Backbone as CSV, one residue per row, in Angstrom:
resi,resn,N_x,N_y,N_z,CA_x,CA_y,CA_z,C_x,C_y,C_z
1,MET,42.264,151.562,91.799,43.269,152.050,93.086,44.221,152.324,91.985
2,ARG,44.707,153.144,92.735,45.886,154.040,92.534,47.474,153.674,92.888
3,ASN,48.168,153.793,92.114,49.343,152.843,91.988,50.648,153.711,93.018
4,LEU,50.573,153.668,93.792,51.430,154.510,94.666,52.804,154.331,94.727
5,LEU,53.213,153.093,94.343,54.856,152.913,94.069,55.563,153.372,93.078
6,SER,56.502,153.537,93.327,57.497,154.231,92.172,57.663,152.721,91.261
7,GLN,58.166,152.821,90.139,58.539,151.863,88.989,59.703,151.443,89.894
8,ASN,60.749,151.922,90.266,61.851,150.986,90.763,61.593,150.372,92.372
9,ASP,60.638,150.579,93.252,60.224,149.975,94.128,59.695,148.489,93.554
10,LYS,58.326,148.679,92.234,57.927,147.844,91.597,58.877,146.542,91.171
11,LYS,60.272,147.099,90.740,61.005,146.272,90.014,61.659,145.656,91.165
12,ILE,61.845,146.182,92.256,62.286,145.491,93.604,61.530,144.342,94.109
13,LEU,60.132,144.671,94.217,59.196,143.726,94.831,59.355,142.382,93.511
14,HIS,59.178,143.041,92.330,59.164,141.866,91.438,60.248,141.084,91.617
15,SER,61.585,141.596,91.621,62.604,140.679,91.606,62.945,139.893,93.007
16,GLU,61.796,140.393,94.002,61.709,140.140,95.486,61.246,138.663,94.952
17,TYR,59.901,138.845,94.512,59.055,137.703,94.222,59.332,136.211,93.452
18,ARG,60.330,136.813,92.581,60.939,135.599,91.658,61.947,135.179,92.556
19,LEU,62.743,135.649,93.108,64.100,135.198,94.295,62.937,134.219,95.292
20,ARG,61.830,134.672,95.685,61.137,133.610,96.778,60.515,132.538,96.105
21,VAL,60.015,133.056,94.701,59.321,131.451,93.850,60.428,130.500,93.822
22,VAL,61.586,131.001,93.241,62.868,129.952,92.978,63.452,129.704,94.269
23,ILE,63.527,130.244,95.404,63.769,129.550,96.838,62.562,128.576,97.236
24,THR,61.718,128.792,96.753,60.583,127.723,97.328,60.567,126.456,96.539
25,VAL,60.591,126.832,95.278,61.240,125.486,94.238,62.260,124.872,94.757
26,LEU,63.573,125.512,94.943,64.600,124.706,95.067,64.337,123.864,96.666
27,MET,63.542,124.643,97.156,63.439,124.000,98.885,62.716,122.622,98.248
28,PHE,61.698,122.529,97.565,60.914,121.637,97.225,61.807,120.626,96.663
29,LEU,62.496,120.856,95.897,63.257,120.100,94.866,64.315,119.012,96.458
30,PHE,64.863,120.144,96.951,66.073,119.656,97.965,65.132,118.636,98.727
31,PHE,64.195,118.903,99.724,63.185,118.192,99.955,63.093,116.632,100.051
32,THR,62.539,116.939,98.388,62.070,115.905,97.364,63.219,114.980,97.477
33,ILE,64.608,115.399,97.248,65.611,114.491,97.232,66.274,114.002,98.158
34,LEU,66.117,114.624,99.593,66.267,114.209,100.852,65.341,113.127,100.867
35,THR,63.987,112.992,101.071,63.198,112.058,101.092,63.356,110.686,99.986
36,GLY,63.822,110.914,99.272,63.932,109.592,98.287,65.101,109.192,98.737
37,GLY,66.149,110.102,98.912,67.520,109.424,99.136,67.547,108.376,100.717
38,ILE,66.789,109.034,101.413,66.133,108.047,102.711,65.623,106.950,102.550
39,GLU,64.573,107.094,101.642,63.538,106.076,100.953,64.772,105.012,100.642
40,LEU,65.682,105.007,100.079,66.747,104.292,99.345,67.515,103.495,100.007
41,ILE,67.793,103.860,101.455,68.934,103.366,102.454,68.220,101.927,102.659
42,PRO,67.121,101.739,102.845,66.722,100.255,103.564,67.083,99.257,102.026
43,SER,66.626,99.701,100.757,67.132,98.803,99.435,68.427,98.733,99.491
44,TYR,69.283,99.710,99.462,70.697,99.650,99.802,71.427,98.870,100.601
45,PHE,70.651,98.635,101.857,71.302,97.455,102.731,70.845,96.318,102.459
46,ILE,69.382,96.011,101.750,69.172,94.569,101.460,69.899,94.212,100.190
47,SER,70.268,95.230,99.361,71.135,94.527,98.198,72.600,94.308,98.384
48,GLU,73.188,94.837,99.475,74.430,94.428,100.313,74.317,93.204,100.612
49,SER,73.025,92.892,101.450,73.446,91.848,102.235,72.962,90.709,100.838
50,LYS,72.307,91.078,100.105,71.758,89.980,98.837,73.330,89.885,98.016
51,GLU,74.277,90.535,97.688,75.396,90.591,97.688,76.352,89.573,98.007
52,ASN,76.529,89.754,99.663,77.411,89.475,100.437,76.869,87.593,100.088
53,ALA,75.355,87.234,100.626,74.967,86.158,100.385,75.426,85.110,99.043
54,THR,75.358,85.923,97.762,75.854,85.727,96.736,77.104,85.094,96.432
55,LYS,78.192,86.098,97.045,79.121,85.923,97.159,79.654,84.877,97.941
56,LYS,79.239,84.587,99.337,79.357,83.449,99.798,79.105,81.953,98.988
57,HIS,77.850,82.499,98.726,77.101,81.172,97.704,78.270,80.615,96.988
58,SER,78.335,81.471,96.062,79.544,81.232,94.818,80.880,80.514,94.954
59,ASP,81.565,80.892,96.574,82.615,80.840,97.348,82.518,79.112,97.357
60,ILE,81.301,78.595,98.112,81.233,77.520,98.275,81.023,76.433,97.334
61,ILE,80.271,76.860,96.345,80.076,75.893,94.811,81.874,75.849,94.168
62,LYS,82.337,77.259,94.536,83.354,77.428,93.617,84.281,76.399,94.457
63,GLU,84.532,75.888,96.009,85.100,74.960,96.676,84.750,73.798,96.287
64,SER,83.295,73.831,96.248,82.678,72.241,95.853,83.418,71.970,94.447
65,VAL,83.417,72.465,93.303,83.805,72.196,92.279,85.418,71.699,92.535
66,ALA,86.348,72.628,92.980,87.375,72.156,93.171,87.723,70.719,94.277
67,LYS,87.095,70.851,94.935,87.257,69.151,95.996,86.624,68.527,95.109
68,ARG,85.844,68.575,94.077,85.556,67.300,93.039,86.353,67.192,92.282
69,GLU,87.191,67.941,91.830,88.107,67.958,90.587,89.098,67.435,91.122
70,GLN,89.507,67.634,92.451,90.525,66.872,93.092,90.645,65.647,93.366
71,ASP,88.930,65.299,94.127,89.223,64.103,94.244,89.281,63.008,92.936
72,VAL,88.508,63.502,91.650,88.639,62.868,90.243,90.136,62.893,89.943
73,SER,91.010,63.749,90.639,92.363,63.636,89.898,92.931,62.619,90.789
74,SER,92.511,62.624,92.293,93.247,61.687,93.041,92.835,60.354,92.616
75,THR,91.596,60.078,92.027,91.476,58.620,91.779,91.908,58.304,90.686
76,ILE,92.156,59.467,89.480,92.924,58.983,87.706,94.498,58.863,88.599
77,LEU,95.250,59.480,89.514,96.511,59.512,89.653,96.598,57.793,90.762
78,PHE,95.640,57.646,91.551,95.738,56.586,92.408,95.585,55.304,91.424
79,GLU,94.701,55.517,90.113,94.324,54.336,89.138,95.720,53.782,88.681
80,THR,96.623,55.123,87.631,97.533,55.272,86.916,98.733,54.277,87.779
81,LYS,98.477,54.880,88.801,99.837,54.380,89.832,99.991,52.838,90.321
82,GLU,98.629,52.035,90.382,98.266,50.624,90.259,98.574,50.174,89.193
83,LYS,98.201,50.891,87.785,98.748,50.382,86.660,100.182,50.299,86.128
84,LEU,100.574,51.509,86.875,102.258,51.670,86.407,103.041,50.100,87.464
85,ASP,102.376,49.944,88.828,102.930,49.104,89.773,102.906,47.217,89.011
86,LEU,101.674,47.345,88.182,101.337,46.158,87.786,102.305,45.950,86.317
87,LEU,102.743,46.864,85.802,103.538,46.702,84.629,105.125,47.063,84.824
88,SER,105.325,47.730,85.901,106.708,47.813,86.446,107.193,46.102,86.636
89,PHE,108.478,46.259,86.304,109.607,45.263,86.593,110.227,44.893,87.902
90,ASP,109.913,43.893,88.500,110.583,43.921,89.930,111.540,42.707,89.769
91,GLU,112.975,43.118,89.975,113.778,41.566,90.233,113.325,40.639,91.048
92,LYS,112.986,40.797,91.625,112.803,39.754,93.276,111.455,39.186,92.399
93,ASN,110.665,39.472,91.582,109.504,38.825,90.882,109.897,38.239,89.828
94,ILE,109.655,36.466,89.675,109.955,35.666,88.765,108.844,35.553,87.937
95,THR,109.496,35.771,86.469,108.308,35.628,85.713,107.539,34.152,85.372
96,LEU,106.670,34.171,84.772,105.849,32.848,84.129,106.430,32.049,83.449
97,ARG,107.424,33.066,82.572,108.034,32.006,81.424,108.932,31.652,82.179
98,ASP,109.835,32.078,83.105,110.859,31.374,84.057,110.413,29.887,84.890
99,LEU,109.051,30.250,85.065,108.600,29.088,86.244,108.611,28.129,85.065
100,PHE,107.729,28.165,84.040,107.367,27.368,83.031,108.332,26.742,82.393
101,GLU,109.756,27.663,82.238,111.220,26.777,81.869,111.618,26.034,82.781
102,SER,111.559,26.341,84.114,112.140,25.391,85.064,111.010,24.113,85.406
103,VAL,109.866,24.402,85.082,109.008,22.618,84.788,109.484,21.860,83.806
104,LEU,109.816,22.690,82.918,110.161,22.132,81.485,111.512,21.478,81.470
105,SER,112.633,22.009,82.026,114.056,21.894,81.877,114.363,20.889,82.869
106,ASN,113.410,20.757,83.977,113.188,19.364,85.178,112.832,18.152,84.326
107,LYS,112.111,18.262,83.393,111.445,16.710,82.766,112.289,15.874,82.421
108,PRO,112.599,15.013,83.207,113.291,13.603,82.689,112.320,13.229,81.403
109,SER,113.394,11.751,80.375,112.652,10.998,79.715,111.391,10.015,79.967
110,GLY,110.531,10.221,79.239,109.607,9.317,79.850,108.052,9.783,80.516
111,ILE,108.209,11.104,80.504,107.657,11.997,80.941,106.749,12.889,79.758
112,ARG,105.781,13.203,79.736,104.942,13.663,78.480,104.014,14.907,79.391
113,ILE,104.482,15.644,78.836,103.897,17.215,79.637,102.600,17.639,78.658
114,ASN,101.179,17.461,79.390,100.090,18.118,78.439,99.391,19.594,78.488
115,GLY,99.714,19.757,80.192,99.305,21.207,79.923,100.253,22.047,81.652
116,ILE,100.294,23.409,81.444,100.763,23.958,82.377,99.782,24.965,83.181
117,PHE,99.162,24.848,84.241,98.306,25.851,84.616,98.776,26.493,85.771
118,TYR,98.539,28.039,85.377,99.104,28.743,86.706,97.846,29.408,87.301
119,ASN,97.748,29.583,88.660,96.877,30.053,89.419,96.975,31.042,90.725
120,LYS,97.033,32.414,90.297,97.444,33.477,91.355,96.545,33.519,92.513
121,GLY,95.280,32.932,92.284,94.373,32.961,93.366,93.947,34.342,93.975
122,GLN,92.943,34.338,95.143,92.771,35.604,95.881,93.746,36.017,96.437
123,ILE,93.466,37.358,96.862,94.858,37.959,97.709,94.863,37.230,99.009
124,ASP,96.135,37.125,99.683,96.687,36.434,100.236,96.913,34.694,100.160
125,ALA,96.508,34.497,99.060,96.160,33.551,98.337,97.697,32.679,97.975
126,ILE,98.196,31.579,98.315,99.541,31.274,97.820,99.594,30.664,96.045
127,PRO,99.917,31.303,95.822,100.318,31.076,94.464,100.506,29.623,93.628
128,GLU,99.939,29.328,92.638,100.295,27.721,92.497,100.418,27.241,91.055
129,ILE,101.029,26.158,90.422,101.519,25.680,88.905,100.769,24.284,89.123
130,GLN,99.895,24.085,88.200,99.308,22.528,88.289,99.943,21.969,86.671
131,VAL,100.635,20.803,86.934,101.483,20.451,85.684,100.531,18.962,85.369
132,THR,100.037,18.911,84.353,99.622,17.387,83.717,100.287,16.947,82.728
133,GLY,99.862,15.775,83.004,100.610,14.978,81.726,100.721,13.454,81.683
134,GLU,101.467,12.845,80.843,101.414,11.488,80.949,102.844,10.694,81.518
135,ALA,102.918,9.877,82.120,104.355,9.340,82.512,104.234,7.936,82.156
136,ASP,105.669,7.180,81.491,105.779,6.051,81.069,105.567,4.787,82.069
137,ALA,106.386,5.325,83.123,106.149,4.560,84.622,106.549,4.930,85.619
138,ARG,106.593,4.626,86.905,106.355,5.454,88.502,107.990,5.748,88.319
139,GLU,108.555,5.431,87.948,110.049,6.104,88.316,110.473,7.275,87.721
140,PRO,110.392,7.340,86.706,110.291,8.929,85.672,109.241,9.833,86.312
141,LEU,108.362,9.376,86.931,107.330,10.032,87.625,108.105,11.090,89.065
142,LEU,108.174,9.889,89.742,109.049,10.300,91.082,110.195,10.862,91.074
143,GLU,111.493,10.630,89.973,112.184,11.315,89.708,111.418,13.269,89.092
144,PHE,110.706,12.971,88.545,110.417,14.516,88.421,110.000,15.042,89.526
145,LYS,109.015,14.715,90.118,108.388,14.928,91.569,110.344,15.447,92.606
146,LYS,111.289,14.628,92.540,112.492,15.137,93.243,113.022,16.253,92.671
147,LEU,112.827,16.410,91.120,113.831,17.332,90.336,112.719,18.894,90.787
148,LEU,111.634,18.762,90.777,111.142,19.745,91.324,111.023,20.376,92.311
149,GLU,111.213,19.523,93.569,111.571,19.837,94.620,113.000,20.688,95.129
150,ARG,113.721,20.203,94.188,115.140,20.698,94.185,115.313,22.396,94.110
151,GLU,114.138,22.801,93.260,114.097,24.135,92.830,113.418,25.172,93.696
152,ALA,114.549,26.260,94.106,114.363,27.013,94.768,113.278,27.827,94.951
153,GLN,112.683,28.350,93.806,111.429,28.948,93.857,110.127,28.415,94.319
154,PHE,110.378,27.068,94.501,109.081,26.006,94.482,109.079,25.532,96.057
155,THR,108.287,26.230,96.513,108.118,25.962,98.290,107.386,24.238,98.633
156,GLY,106.449,23.923,97.576,105.444,22.582,97.633,105.586,22.049,96.664
157,VAL,105.959,20.811,96.074,105.461,19.972,95.124,104.573,18.825,95.606
158,LEU,103.455,18.602,95.285,102.388,17.735,95.547,102.140,16.850,94.720
159,LEU,102.569,15.649,94.807,101.956,14.617,93.640,101.144,13.475,94.298
160,PRO,99.894,13.322,93.952,98.602,12.711,94.650,99.131,11.091,94.370
161,VAL,99.049,10.363,95.794,99.207,8.991,95.754,98.655,8.276,94.684
162,SER,97.345,8.726,94.419,96.519,8.316,93.403,97.055,7.998,92.017
163,ASN,98.023,9.122,91.710,98.458,9.042,90.391,99.405,7.654,90.509
164,LEU,100.153,7.466,91.425,100.985,6.090,91.367,100.395,4.741,91.624
165,ALA,99.152,4.535,91.046,98.322,3.756,91.530,98.589,2.531,90.566
166,SER,98.771,3.284,89.239,99.133,2.020,87.835,100.686,2.224,87.985
167,ASP,101.033,1.031,86.856,102.571,0.636,86.433,103.324,1.974,85.703
168,SER,102.132,1.828,84.658,102.664,2.115,83.206,101.512,3.125,82.564
169,ASP,101.987,4.226,81.521,100.790,4.918,81.317,99.901,5.762,82.221
170,ILE,100.932,6.430,83.275,100.016,7.287,84.282,99.831,8.145,83.824
171,LYS,98.753,8.974,83.958,98.331,10.266,83.776,98.350,11.112,85.341
172,PHE,99.158,12.176,85.375,99.429,12.889,86.421,98.767,14.135,86.425
173,SER,98.862,14.486,87.627,98.839,16.036,88.080,99.856,16.258,89.071
174,ILE,100.398,17.502,88.918,101.607,17.951,89.852,100.837,19.225,90.340
175,LYS,100.626,19.326,91.647,100.584,21.142,92.223,101.799,21.567,92.760
176,ILE,102.120,22.627,92.199,103.441,23.104,92.944,103.240,24.413,93.243
177,THR,103.162,24.905,95.036,103.396,26.002,95.204,104.592,26.612,95.430
178,GLY,104.735,27.925,95.635,105.726,28.766,95.591,105.629,30.054,96.068
179,ASN,107.123,30.794,96.243,106.459,32.789,96.297,106.916,33.100,94.652
180,PHE,105.914,32.978,93.933,106.270,33.683,92.438,105.110,34.526,92.130
């Protein structure tokens, strides 16, 4: 077959052919990228929702940890306050030393004290001091009881009648109550 086209027309056709191939390849790439992008949209929304859920979960955990730390801090502060209250000196409170000294200073001659015991008791219980010892006779023992009753910090002095049963070498136990 004979070639009826001129060289110039052949070059034009060849360049148009290459242009069409390039346009076809570019169109194919464009549609491939467009299809891939459309298929990635659901994955994007899923990952966004998972990210939001993770952020909410981490916020909840942070709040829980902060609250737990605050509770621990509150407990430590409360315990420290209680300890400081126990150690603080209140002028209204009378020390045990003062109580024991007032008991010993009121002891008349003829009385020997063997022991002084302090019992604070339970909450809302009245604290008490118990004094044990020996008396030579009834008179010094009754005098000791009267002297203790005169003390302002003592609200009650109890000397059981059974302690007064004998005349000499009396073993006694006196129970003292008060606001101390």
